[in-house]
LOLOZA-799039 format. One record per residue (C-alpha): residue in one letter; residue number from 1; x, y, z. Coordinates in nm, 4 decimals. Example, Ala and Ser with C-alpha at 12.3 -4.5 7.8 and 13.67 -1.06 7.14 Angstrom:
BEGIN
A:1:1.2300:-0.4500:0.7800
S:2:1.3670:-0.1060:0.7140
END
This chain:
BEGIN
M:1:23.8590:11.3619:5.7431
T:2:23.8477:11.2631:6.1089
D:3:23.6994:11.4736:6.3874
Q:4:24.0504:11.5344:6.5222
Q:5:24.1686:11.6552:6.1821
L:6:23.8721:11.8906:6.1717
A:7:23.9509:12.0142:6.5212
D:8:24.3123:12.0803:6.4221
L:9:24.2187:12.3063:6.1300
R:10:24.3027:12.6636:6.2185
K:11:24.4383:12.9818:6.0676
T:12:24.6278:13.2635:6.2315
Y:13:24.4742:13.6032:6.1563
A:14:24.7301:13.8805:6.1414
Q:15:24.6623:14.1068:5.8428
R:16:24.5149:14.4108:6.0150
T:17:24.4076:14.5722:6.3391
L:18:24.0881:14.7546:6.4318
T:19:24.0964:15.0381:6.6832
E:20:23.8480:15.3030:6.7830
A:21:24.0604:15.5541:6.5923
D:22:24.0191:15.3478:6.2718
V:23:23.6413:15.3655:6.2510
Q:24:23.3907:15.6326:6.1564
P:25:23.1258:15.7739:6.3929
D:26:22.8446:15.6427:6.1711
A:27:22.8077:15.2636:6.1561
V:28:22.6631:15.2443:5.8043
R:29:22.9351:15.4677:5.6651
Q:30:23.1900:15.2445:5.8361
F:31:23.0257:14.9464:5.6684
R:32:23.0458:15.1211:5.3308
A:33:23.4189:15.1755:5.3847
W:34:23.4751:14.8076:5.4588
L:35:23.2552:14.7009:5.1664
D:36:23.4575:14.9236:4.9339
E:37:23.7739:14.7518:5.0551
A:38:23.6185:14.4087:4.9977
L:39:23.5220:14.5103:4.6432
A:40:23.8675:14.6545:4.5751
A:41:24.0247:14.3280:4.6939
H:42:23.8205:14.1377:4.4304
L:43:23.6897:13.8911:4.6863
D:44:23.4429:13.6279:4.5734
E:45:23.0843:13.7458:4.6258
P:46:23.1654:14.0391:4.8564
T:47:22.7958:14.1367:4.8730
A:48:22.6859:13.7899:4.9872
M:49:22.5324:13.7945:5.3332
T:50:22.3795:13.5300:5.5550
L:51:22.0230:13.6301:5.6448
A:52:21.8759:13.4870:5.9655
T:53:21.5017:13.4928:6.0332
V:54:21.2801:13.3316:6.2964
G:55:20.9573:13.1383:6.2489
T:56:20.6479:13.1513:6.4677
D:57:20.7746:12.8365:6.6421
G:58:21.0957:13.0143:6.7429
Q:59:21.3081:12.8110:6.5007
P:60:21.5789:13.0254:6.3386
T:61:21.6730:12.9677:5.9755
T:62:21.9528:13.1065:5.7612
R:63:22.0312:13.1418:5.3934
V:64:22.2673:13.3493:5.1792
V:65:22.1243:13.6453:4.9875
L:66:22.2894:13.9374:4.8104
L:67:22.3062:14.2957:4.9300
K:68:22.1581:14.5176:4.6591
G:69:22.1879:14.8619:4.8117
L:70:22.2115:15.0897:5.1135
P:71:21.9575:15.3570:5.0133
D:72:22.0190:15.6804:5.2026
D:73:22.2218:15.4775:5.4543
A:74:21.8841:15.3891:5.6071
G:75:21.8873:15.0158:5.5537
F:76:22.0386:14.7062:5.3963
L:77:21.8411:14.6220:5.0811
F:78:21.7799:14.2728:4.9431
Y:79:21.5210:14.1113:4.7181
T:80:21.3318:13.7843:4.7330
N:81:20.9995:13.6076:4.6904
Y:82:20.7479:13.7338:4.9474
D:83:20.5881:13.3870:4.9540
S:84:20.9149:13.2111:5.0386
R:85:20.9868:13.0748:5.3836
K:86:21.1874:13.3840:5.4746
G:87:20.9080:13.6043:5.3400
H:88:20.6523:13.4382:5.5663
E:89:20.8880:13.4539:5.8627
L:90:20.9563:13.8229:5.8077
A:91:20.5819:13.8879:5.7841
D:92:20.5295:13.7156:6.1197
H:93:20.8441:13.8437:6.2894
P:94:20.9869:14.1498:6.1111
Q:95:21.3297:14.1376:6.2706
A:96:21.6377:13.9738:6.1252
A:97:22.0157:13.9483:6.1352
L:98:22.2798:13.9625:5.8619
N:99:22.6351:13.8341:5.8552
F:100:22.9058:13.9280:5.6058
F:101:23.2234:13.7182:5.6114
W:102:23.5253:13.8323:5.4103
P:103:23.7979:13.5739:5.4841
G:104:24.0370:13.7359:5.2361
L:105:24.0451:14.0401:5.4652
E:106:23.9959:13.8389:5.7868
R:107:23.6816:14.0398:5.8567
Q:108:23.3233:13.9847:5.9583
V:109:23.0290:14.2218:6.0000
R:110:22.7136:14.1357:6.1941
V:111:22.3967:14.3426:6.1544
E:112:22.0699:14.3251:6.3501
G:113:21.7519:14.5230:6.3035
R:114:21.3906:14.5511:6.2018
V:115:21.2749:14.4714:5.8501
E:116:21.0094:14.6198:5.6263
K:117:20.9205:14.5848:5.2607
A:118:21.1011:14.8251:5.0295
P:119:20.8953:15.0816:4.8363
Q:120:20.7259:14.9321:4.5307
T:121:20.8938:15.1809:4.2992
L:122:21.2340:15.0593:4.4163
S:123:21.1354:14.6958:4.3650
D:124:20.9948:14.7707:4.0189
Q:125:21.3088:14.9541:3.9146
Y:126:21.5427:14.6789:4.0288
F:127:21.3310:14.3948:3.8873
Q:128:21.3259:14.5488:3.5436
S:129:21.7046:14.5952:3.5501
R:130:21.7604:14.2202:3.5982
P:131:21.8493:13.9863:3.3109
R:132:21.5392:13.8541:3.1371
A:133:21.6156:13.4979:3.2490
S:134:21.6132:13.6108:3.6117
Q:135:21.2821:13.7903:3.5579
V:136:21.1324:13.4727:3.4117
G:137:21.2706:13.2696:3.7002
A:138:21.1059:13.4973:3.9554
W:139:20.7684:13.4341:3.7907
A:140:20.8260:13.0611:3.7429
S:141:20.9581:12.9556:4.0824
P:142:20.7151:12.8989:4.3726
Q:143:21.0082:12.9539:4.6063
S:144:21.0343:12.7270:4.9118
Q:145:20.7344:12.5169:4.8047
V:146:20.7631:12.1442:4.7355
I:147:20.7691:12.0593:4.3641
G:148:20.7499:11.7215:4.1986
S:149:21.0571:11.7424:3.9763
R:150:21.3063:11.9622:3.7968
E:151:21.1019:11.9060:3.4829
E:152:20.8000:12.0659:3.6474
L:153:21.0021:12.3790:3.7177
E:154:21.1358:12.3906:3.3630
Q:155:20.7833:12.3518:3.2280
R:156:20.6734:12.6510:3.4351
E:157:20.9672:12.8457:3.2941
Q:158:20.8585:12.7673:2.9379
E:159:20.5023:12.8719:3.0139
I:160:20.6195:13.2066:3.1507
E:161:20.8397:13.2613:2.8450
Q:162:20.5365:13.2055:2.6229
R:163:20.3104:13.4218:2.8382
F:164:20.5462:13.7192:2.8202
A:165:20.6927:13.6523:2.4749
N:166:20.6132:14.0042:2.3584
E:167:20.7167:14.1872:2.6762
N:168:21.0653:14.3034:2.7639
P:169:21.1233:14.3776:3.0436
L:170:20.8652:14.1680:3.2251
P:171:20.6381:14.3275:3.4857
R:172:20.7369:14.2579:3.8445
P:173:20.5447:13.9664:3.9992
P:174:20.3216:14.0741:4.2901
H:175:20.4887:13.8087:4.5065
W:176:20.8429:13.9397:4.4532
G:177:21.0198:14.2482:4.5824
G:178:21.2604:14.4094:4.8193
Y:179:21.3139:14.4310:5.1930
L:180:21.5018:14.6891:5.3945
L:181:21.6713:14.5891:5.7178
H:182:21.7040:14.9008:5.9337
P:183:22.0088:14.8399:6.1528
Q:184:21.9928:14.8798:6.5274
R:185:22.3234:14.7056:6.5952
I:186:22.6307:14.6586:6.3749
E:187:22.9443:14.4780:6.4884
F:188:23.2786:14.4924:6.3072
W:189:23.5161:14.2012:6.3649
Q:190:23.8813:14.1964:6.2627
G:191:24.0800:13.8757:6.3028
R:192:24.3900:13.8978:6.5236
P:193:24.6579:13.6538:6.6437
S:194:24.5940:13.4185:6.9373
R:195:24.2182:13.4553:6.8783
L:196:24.2340:13.7936:7.0550
H:197:24.0254:13.9468:6.7794
D:198:23.9166:14.3086:6.7583
R:199:23.5417:14.3664:6.7939
I:200:23.3807:14.7096:6.7797
V:201:23.0031:14.7314:6.8071
Y:202:22.7691:15.0202:6.7269
E:203:22.4229:15.0393:6.8838
R:204:22.1635:15.2912:6.7788
V:205:22.0209:15.5060:7.0575
G:206:21.7635:15.7441:6.9147
N:207:21.9255:15.8992:6.6092
E:208:22.2801:15.8425:6.7292
W:209:22.5249:15.5535:6.7217
Q:210:22.7003:15.4556:7.0425
R:211:23.0246:15.2626:7.0030
S:212:23.1886:15.0065:7.2311
R:213:23.4701:14.7517:7.2223
L:214:23.3811:14.3885:7.2948
A:215:23.6058:14.1156:7.4291
P:216:23.6775:13.8492:7.1655
END
């Protein structure tokens, strides 16, 4: 495909509108409403979200992780390896951004806020609810570290299987657990014709959400 062909790719968004009268006063409850619609529409991976973190050198990095909860509407919950690149970056700079993109609904949600580790009890509970293979994988993978080969990883997997042969579920690894992103800013984007999209942003001021419309 040529650069011009790439440049000519476009889609007209015209499914829905987004007005101030359409949204709830609370940003997280508004997100829940949109997530419910994404689930009801049977979209592929509706809980997938791009997570952006920043290293000590100021270099941003992104990856896709899965939303695993919104406990008490206080934060967006996800799980990972604490020793991964994102884990180290969150330890050094505990602020992050999330992006949900639901093209089937012509919608996008952007979330920004501070991040902290989830309570250990929550991480334990979720880890032990995972399929056994995923539990083994969490123990076996030195996430984000350089490894010599696929065979090396598979050998580690076999060793973990042998180590915990008589345990089901496995205990949670000390290097694995949850994070909560506490939102300070949430933007809801609805595609519209002529690229005049609807954008409504919530910003937390104290314990309240203030809402504004943004130009597309």
